[in-house]
Every structure is written in structure tokens, then in C-alpha cells.
KEKE-3310 file (N, C-alpha, C; in steps of 0.2 Angstrom, whole numbers, plus 5000, padded with zeros to 4 digits):
npx = (5004:5002:5012:5005:4992:4980:4973:4959:4948:4931:4918:4901:4888:4879:4886:4902:4915:4929:4940:4950:4960:4968:4975:4969:4957:4949:4941:4930:4925:4921:4911:4902:4897:4891:4881:4874:4869:4861:4851:4844:4840:4831:4821:4817:4811:4799:4794:4792:4791:4800:4812:4809:4802:4803:4801:4801:4798:4788:4793:4790:4791:4797:4806:4822:4837:4846:4837:4828:4837:4840:4828:4825:4836:4832:4820:4824:4831:4822:4820:4820:4822:4832:4841:4850:4858:4871:4879:4874:4879:4892:4894:4889:4899:4911:4908:4907:4920:4927:4921:4927:4940:4948:4959:4959:4950:4943:4929:4925:4911:4907:4910:4904:4909:4915:4923:4936:4948:4965:4976:4981:4971:4968:4955:4950:4939:4929:4925:4920:4915:4917:4925:4931:4942:4952:4953:4954:4949:4957:4958:4960:4966:4953:4942:4930:4918:4915:4908:4910:4901:4896:4886:4880:4874:4879:4887:4890:4881:4871:4855:4850:4842:4847:4859:4872:4890:4897:4891:4894:4893:4897:4896:4890:4888:4886:4874:4866:4874:4874:4861:4858:4868:4862:4850:4856:4862:4850:4844:4852:4848:4852:4866:4872:4878:4868:4859:4866:4870:4858:4854:4863:4860:4848:4851:4860:4859:4855:4867:4874:4889:4897:4897:4899:4899:4901:4899:4902:4912:4909:4910:4904:4902:4898:4894:4906:4921:4935:4953:4954:4963:4973:4974:4978:4965:4962:4952:4952:4953:4941:4928:4917:4904)
npy = (4994:5011:5024:5035:5032:5026:5011:5007:4997:4999:4997:4997:4992:4982:4986:4983:4989:4992:5005:5015:5028:5044:5047:5057:5058:5049:5051:5058:5048:5039:5046:5049:5036:5033:5043:5040:5027:5030:5038:5029:5019:5027:5030:5017:5014:5021:5016:5001:4992:4996:4989:4976:4972:4964:4969:4983:4999:5013:5029:5043:5061:5069:5061:5056:5059:5048:5038:5040:5038:5025:5019:5022:5016:5003:5002:5002:4990:4981:4976:4974:4989:4988:4980:4989:4994:4992:4997:5010:5016:5015:5023:5035:5038:5039:5049:5060:5060:5064:5076:5083:5084:5073:5064:5051:5038:5023:5013:4998:4989:4976:4968:4976:4989:5006:5018:5030:5035:5039:5032:5016:5002:4986:4975:4962:4948:4939:4922:4912:4895:4892:4884:4892:4904:4916:4928:4945:4962:4974:4991:5006:5023:5035:5049:5050:5045:5028:5011:4994:4980:4965:4951:4935:4919:4908:4910:4920:4934:4941:4941:4930:4924:4916:4906:4909:4910:4922:4937:4951:4968:4983:5000:5017:5022:5017:5014:5010:5000:4990:4986:4981:4971:4962:4959:4953:4942:4935:4932:4922:4907:4894:4885:4886:4890:4896:4901:4910:4919:4924:4930:4940:4948:4953:4962:4971:4987:5004:5014:5004:4998:4986:4968:4953:4936:4922:4905:4891:4882:4891:4906:4921:4936:4954:4969:4983:4979:4980:4975:4957:4948:4935:4933:4931:4930:4934:4928:4934:4947:4952:4962:4959:4954)
npz = (5000:4997:5005:5009:5011:5022:5030:5037:5047:5050:5062:5064:5072:5061:5051:5043:5038:5027:5025:5014:5013:5015:5032:5039:5034:5040:5052:5047:5038:5047:5054:5044:5040:5052:5052:5040:5042:5053:5048:5039:5049:5056:5047:5044:5057:5056:5045:5044:5033:5024:5027:5026:5014:4998:4986:4975:4982:4985:4991:5001:4995:5004:5011:5018:5008:5006:5008:4997:4986:4988:4986:4973:4966:4969:4962:4949:4948:4951:4964:4982:4993:5003:4997:4992:5003:5008:4998:4997:5010:5008:4996:5000:5010:5002:4994:5003:5007:4996:4993:5003:4999:4997:4987:4984:4988:4995:4999:5006:5009:5015:5004:4994:4985:4984:4974:4972:4963:4960:4955:4948:4953:4959:4960:4969:4966:4976:4976:4984:4986:4972:4958:4949:4954:4963:4955:4948:4945:4935:4938:4930:4934:4938:4934:4941:4953:4956:4957:4962:4965:4973:4973:4981:4980:4987:4998:5012:5019:5012:5005:4992:4978:4968:4960:4958:4962:4963:4958:4950:4948:4939:4941:4940:4953:4970:4975:4964:4959:4969:4971:4958:4957:4966:4959:4948:4953:4958:4946:4940:4938:4935:4933:4920:4904:4896:4905:4913:4903:4900:4912:4913:4901:4905:4915:4910:4908:4907:4914:4920:4919:4917:4919:4928:4931:4941:4942:4949:4939:4928:4919:4916:4906:4903:4895:4898:4904:4914:4913:4917:4928:4935:4952:4969:4981:4996:5009:5021:5019:5015:5018:5031:5042)
capx = (5000:5006:5013:5000:4985:4979:4968:4955:4942:4926:4912:4896:4883:4879:4891:4909:4918:4936:4941:4956:4961:4973:4973:4965:4950:4946:4936:4925:4922:4917:4905:4897:4894:4886:4875:4870:4865:4855:4845:4841:4837:4826:4816:4814:4807:4793:4791:4796:4791:4806:4817:4806:4800:4808:4799:4802:4794:4788:4794:4787:4795:4801:4811:4829:4840:4848:4831:4825:4841:4840:4821:4826:4840:4829:4815:4827:4833:4816:4822:4818:4827:4837:4846:4855:4860:4878:4882:4872:4883:4899:4893:4889:4905:4916:4906:4909:4928:4929:4919:4932:4946:4952:4961:4959:4946:4939:4926:4923:4906:4904:4910:4901:4915:4914:4930:4938:4955:4970:4981:4978:4968:4966:4949:4949:4932:4929:4920:4918:4917:4918:4931:4935:4944:4958:4953:4953:4948:4962:4955:4965:4964:4947:4941:4924:4917:4912:4907:4910:4897:4895:4881:4882:4869:4882:4890:4889:4874:4866:4849:4850:4838:4850:4865:4879:4895:4898:4887:4897:4891:4901:4891:4893:4887:4885:4866:4864:4878:4872:4854:4859:4871:4857:4846:4859:4862:4844:4842:4856:4844:4855:4874:4873:4880:4862:4856:4871:4870:4851:4854:4867:4857:4842:4854:4864:4855:4858:4870:4878:4895:4900:4894:4903:4896:4905:4895:4907:4917:4907:4912:4900:4904:4894:4896:4913:4925:4943:4957:4953:4969:4974:4977:4976:4960:4962:4946:4952:4953:4935:4925:4911:4903)
capy = (5000:5018:5026:5041:5029:5021:5006:5006:4994:5002:4993:5000:4987:4977:4988:4982:4992:4994:5012:5017:5035:5047:5046:5063:5058:5043:5053:5060:5042:5035:5050:5048:5029:5033:5047:5037:5022:5033:5040:5023:5016:5031:5029:5010:5014:5024:5012:4994:4988:4998:4984:4969:4971:4962:4972:4991:5003:5020:5033:5050:5065:5071:5056:5058:5058:5041:5033:5041:5035:5018:5017:5023:5011:4996:5001:5001:4983:4977:4972:4978:4994:4986:4977:4994:4997:4992:5001:5017:5018:5016:5028:5042:5039:5041:5056:5065:5061:5067:5083:5086:5085:5067:5063:5044:5035:5017:5010:4991:4988:4969:4966:4981:4994:5012:5020:5037:5033:5043:5027:5009:4998:4979:4973:4954:4945:4933:4918:4907:4888:4890:4881:4898:4908:4920:4933:4952:4967:4980:4997:5012:5029:5037:5055:5050:5040:5022:5006:4987:4977:4958:4947:4928:4914:4902:4911:4927:4936:4944:4937:4929:4918:4913:4900:4912:4911:4929:4941:4957:4974:4989:5005:5024:5023:5011:5012:5006:4993:4985:4984:4977:4965:4958:4957:4949:4936:4932:4930:4916:4902:4888:4886:4884:4896:4900:4904:4915:4924:4927:4935:4946:4952:4956:4966:4976:4992:5011:5016:4998:4998:4979:4963:4947:4930:4916:4900:4885:4883:4895:4913:4925:4943:4958:4976:4985:4977:4981:4968:4952:4944:4930:4936:4928:4934:4932:4929:4938:4954:4953:4965:4956:4954)
capz = (5000:4997:5012:5010:5011:5028:5029:5044:5048:5055:5063:5068:5072:5056:5046:5044:5032:5026:5022:5012:5012:5020:5039:5042:5032:5044:5057:5043:5036:5053:5055:5038:5040:5057:5050:5035:5046:5058:5044:5037:5054:5058:5042:5045:5063:5054:5040:5044:5027:5020:5028:5024:5007:4993:4980:4975:4987:4984:4997:5000:4992:5010:5014:5017:5002:5006:5007:4990:4982:4989:4983:4965:4963:4969:4957:4943:4948:4953:4971:4988:4994:5007:4993:4990:5009:5009:4993:4999:5015:5005:4991:5004:5013:4997:4992:5008:5007:4990:4994:5008:4996:4996:4980:4984:4993:4994:5005:5005:5014:5014:4997:4990:4985:4980:4973:4969:4963:4956:4953:4947:4958:4958:4965:4969:4967:4981:4973:4989:4984:4965:4955:4947:4960:4963:4949:4950:4940:4936:4936:4929:4937:4935:4937:4944:4958:4953:4961:4961:4970:4972:4977:4980:4982:4990:5004:5015:5023:5007:5002:4985:4976:4963:4961:4957:4967:4963:4953:4951:4944:4940:4939:4942:4960:4974:4976:4958:4958:4974:4969:4952:4959:4969:4954:4944:4957:4958:4940:4938:4941:4934:4932:4913:4900:4894:4911:4915:4898:4900:4917:4911:4896:4908:4920:4907:4907:4907:4921:4922:4914:4916:4924:4929:4935:4942:4945:4949:4934:4923:4919:4911:4907:4899:4895:4897:4910:4914:4912:4922:4929:4940:4958:4975:4984:5003:5012:5027:5017:5013:5024:5032:5049)
cpx = (5004:5006:5008:4993:4985:4973:4965:4949:4937:4920:4907:4889:4883:4884:4898:4912:4926:4937:4948:4956:4966:4970:4968:4958:4946:4940:4929:4921:4918:4910:4900:4894:4889:4880:4871:4866:4859:4849:4841:4837:4831:4820:4813:4809:4800:4790:4795:4796:4797:4811:4815:4804:4805:4806:4801:4797:4794:4789:4791:4793:4800:4806:4818:4832:4842:4842:4828:4830:4841:4833:4822:4830:4836:4823:4818:4829:4827:4817:4819:4823:4833:4843:4852:4859:4867:4881:4880:4877:4890:4899:4893:4895:4910:4914:4908:4916:4930:4927:4924:4939:4950:4953:4960:4955:4942:4936:4923:4918:4904:4905:4907:4906:4913:4921:4931:4945:4959:4976:4978:4976:4966:4961:4948:4941:4932:4923:4918:4920:4918:4925:4935:4936:4950:4958:4952:4952:4953:4959:4960:4962:4958:4946:4934:4923:4913:4911:4907:4906:4896:4890:4883:4876:4872:4886:4889:4882:4869:4861:4849:4846:4841:4856:4872:4884:4897:4894:4889:4895:4895:4896:4894:4892:4885:4878:4864:4868:4876:4866:4854:4863:4866:4852:4849:4860:4856:4842:4846:4852:4847:4862:4875:4875:4874:4859:4860:4870:4863:4851:4858:4864:4851:4845:4858:4859:4858:4861:4875:4883:4897:4897:4899:4900:4900:4900:4899:4912:4915:4908:4908:4902:4899:4896:4904:4916:4932:4946:4955:4960:4968:4977:4974:4971:4960:4955:4946:4952:4946:4931:4918:4910:4904)
cpy = (5006:5021:5032:5038:5024:5017:5005:5002:4997:4998:4997:4995:4982:4979:4987:4983:4993:5001:5013:5024:5038:5047:5051:5063:5053:5045:5055:5053:5039:5039:5049:5041:5029:5037:5044:5031:5025:5035:5035:5020:5020:5030:5022:5010:5017:5020:5005:4991:4990:4992:4978:4967:4969:4964:4980:4994:5010:5024:5040:5055:5068:5067:5058:5056:5051:5036:5034:5038:5028:5015:5017:5018:5004:4996:5000:4993:4978:4973:4977:4983:4993:4982:4982:4997:4998:4997:5009:5020:5019:5022:5035:5043:5042:5048:5061:5066:5065:5075:5087:5087:5079:5065:5055:5042:5028:5015:5003:4989:4981:4966:4971:4987:5000:5015:5027:5036:5037:5038:5020:5006:4991:4977:4965:4953:4939:4928:4912:4900:4887:4888:4887:4903:4912:4924:4940:4956:4972:4986:5003:5018:5032:5044:5055:5044:5034:5016:4999:4983:4970:4955:4939:4924:4908:4903:4919:4928:4939:4939:4937:4923:4914:4908:4903:4912:4918:4932:4948:4962:4980:4995:5012:5026:5017:5009:5007:4999:4988:4982:4979:4971:4960:4955:4952:4942:4932:4929:4924:4910:4895:4889:4883:4891:4900:4904:4910:4921:4928:4932:4941:4951:4956:4962:4972:4981:4999:5012:5010:4998:4991:4975:4957:4942:4925:4911:4893:4886:4887:4902:4916:4933:4947:4965:4977:4983:4979:4974:4964:4948:4939:4934:4932:4932:4931:4933:4933:4945:4956:4956:4962:4955:4947)
cpz = (5000:5004:5014:5011:5018:5026:5036:5043:5053:5055:5067:5067:5066:5050:5048:5038:5032:5022:5020:5010:5016:5027:5041:5039:5036:5048:5053:5040:5041:5054:5050:5038:5046:5055:5045:5038:5050:5054:5041:5043:5057:5054:5043:5052:5061:5049:5039:5037:5022:5021:5026:5017:5002:4986:4980:4979:4985:4990:4995:4998:4998:5013:5013:5011:5001:5005:5000:4985:4982:4985:4975:4962:4963:4964:4950:4942:4949:4959:4976:4990:4998:5003:4991:4997:5009:5004:4994:5004:5012:5000:4995:5007:5008:4995:4997:5008:5001:4990:4999:5005:4995:4989:4979:4990:4991:5000:5003:5011:5013:5007:4992:4990:4981:4980:4970:4969:4958:4954:4952:4953:4956:4963:4964:4970:4970:4978:4977:4986:4977:4963:4951:4953:4958:4956:4952:4944:4941:4933:4935:4933:4934:4938:4941:4949:4954:4958:4958:4966:4968:4976:4976:4983:4986:4996:5006:5017:5018:5005:4995:4983:4970:4965:4959:4963:4968:4957:4954:4946:4945:4937:4942:4949:4964:4975:4970:4957:4963:4972:4963:4953:4962:4964:4949:4947:4957:4952:4937:4942:4940:4932:4925:4909:4897:4899:4913:4910:4898:4906:4916:4906:4900:4913:4917:4905:4908:4914:4923:4917:4913:4921:4923:4933:4935:4945:4944:4944:4927:4924:4914:4912:4902:4900:4895:4904:4909:4913:4918:4922:4935:4946:4964:4979:4991:5006:5018:5026:5015:5019:5025:5040:5052)
residu = (MET:ASN:PRO:ASP:ILE:ALA:ARG:HIS:ARG:LEU:ARG:LEU:ARG:GLU:THR:PHE:ALA:THR:VAL:LEU:ALA:ALA:GLU:HIS:PHE:MET:ALA:LEU:ALA:GLU:HIS:THR:ILE:ALA:ALA:THR:ARG:SER:ALA:ILE:GLU:ALA:TYR:ILE:ALA:ARG:ARG:PRO:ASP:PHE:ARG:THR:THR:LEU:GLN:PRO:LEU:GLN:VAL:GLU:ALA:GLY:ALA:PRO:THR:VAL:ILE:GLN:ARG:MET:ALA:ALA:ALA:ALA:ALA:ARG:ALA:ASN:VAL:GLY:PRO:MET:ALA:ALA:VAL:ALA:GLY:ALA:ILE:ALA:GLN:ASP:THR:VAL:GLU:ALA:LEU:VAL:ALA:ALA:GLY:ALA:PRO:TYR:ALA:ILE:VAL:ASP:ASN:GLY:GLY:ASP:ILE:VAL:LEU:PHE:ILE:ASP:ARG:PRO:VAL:ARG:ILE:GLY:ILE:PHE:THR:GLY:PRO:ALA:ARG:ILE:ARG:ASP:ILE:ALA:LEU:CYS:PHE:PRO:PRO:ARG:SER:ASP:ILE:PHE:SER:VAL:CYS:THR:SER:SER:GLY:THR:PHE:GLY:HIS:SER:LEU:SER:PHE:GLY:ARG:ALA:ASP:ALA:ALA:THR:VAL:ILE:ALA:GLY:ASP:GLY:TYR:LEU:ALA:ASP:ALA:MET:ALA:THR:ALA:LEU:GLY:ASN:ARG:VAL:LYS:ALA:ARG:THR:PRO:GLN:ALA:ILE:ALA:ALA:ALA:ILE:ARG:ARG:THR:LEU:THR:GLU:GLY:VAL:GLU:GLY:LEU:LEU:VAL:VAL:ALA:ASP:ASP:ARG:LEU:GLY:ILE:GLY:GLY:GLU:LEU:PRO:GLU:ILE:VAL:ARG:ALA:PRO:VAL:ALA:ALA:GLN:LEU:VAL:SER:HIS:GLY)
# end
């Protein structure tokens, strides 16, 4: 790691995130994670169905911005709004750091990652029990915030109705990437080339840059992806509770 970048693991109840940024931005990252969680929790206290529904949910115009953005992403992906919660927290945190002047910031919230990078970065894709493993995406520096989110139907705490070991979506923000990763994973109903290709076609929509599916020994891709390379992916480096 570059000497000007620190790595902190921040835990707040169910949120267990890894933040990479200059040391003096860490207090802001922790504050933003807490504030975003509080806004979501307060809304759920008023509307418990926001947490439990597995379908898109309309929210009132006066709802907090994070709630409106979660609901909008969920509607596009045809999933419940909580499918976007990890990406929402990561996105809001990176946006806050960039607004404060951070030239480099990465937040990994349980495998849902939001990045703002001024140097090349390699993102490993954890594929659990799949026979395809130890792969990574190599991203060049970018001038915008973007996100890489992964859902799985075979490991982890995310709810998935599909059979993908890893369903990864690259999009311009964590809200959309997280919701679409859930949708992509749900749509992989069988570990066949046809089922994987159909799921990718259904999920490749406006705002989604690229998609990757690993299902045991099958690999499917769609859209625009960076270079895929072999790289050891250590399970202990994956942010999870």
C-alpha cells in the first residue's frame, strides 16, 4: 500500500467496512457511516416495510436523500430497497471524502465497494466455493466515483435467490451497483451458459458499465469490463461481519 494511504476497519453494528484513504479523512468516514446508518434506521422505525419488502417501494418526496436514492435504485433493479443498503453507505462515505478534498478513497462495505482513485487499483472478486477463483479486475485511474458490488447465492449474509457464486456489477454509484448485483444474482437460476447469459442480458441496462458472473466453473461477462487477471484473493481481506 502507498505510504500516504491508511487502511482502517470500521464497525458499527451490522456495518463492517474497510476504508482506504489518507489518515486525516478517517474521522469523517466514521462520522458519515454513522450518520447514514442513523438516517436509514430512523426511516425504518417509521416504515418497517422499507426493511422487509423484497419488491420496489415508493417513498414520500420528503424522505431523506439516502432513502430516496435507495428506493430509486431498487425500482430500477426490481428488488427491495434494502438490497442497496451496503452500497448506499459506501457511496455516501466516498462522496463525503471526495467533497472534503480526498484525492483517493475506497470504501469496501461487505464486498460492495465504492472507489475514487488517482492510481491503478486491483479489485479481487471473492468467489467462495467456486472452482473459478483468485481473479481480479484491474481498474486504471478514473476522474469519477464508481462502484463494484458483488452478490452471492452460495456464501455470505446477502439474500439471493440465485445460484451464482459471485454476481458482480460495475456502475457509476454504489446504490445502483448494489441493487443490480442483487438482481443479477437472483436471475442466475441455473449454472449453465444459457442461464448466465440470460441473466446478464436482463441486467445490462443504462448506468451499468459491466457485469461478471461466476458459477462454479462457469464465467460470464457483459458490458465493458477492465482487464481480468489472476490474483490471490484472501478471504480475510473481505469486509464482512
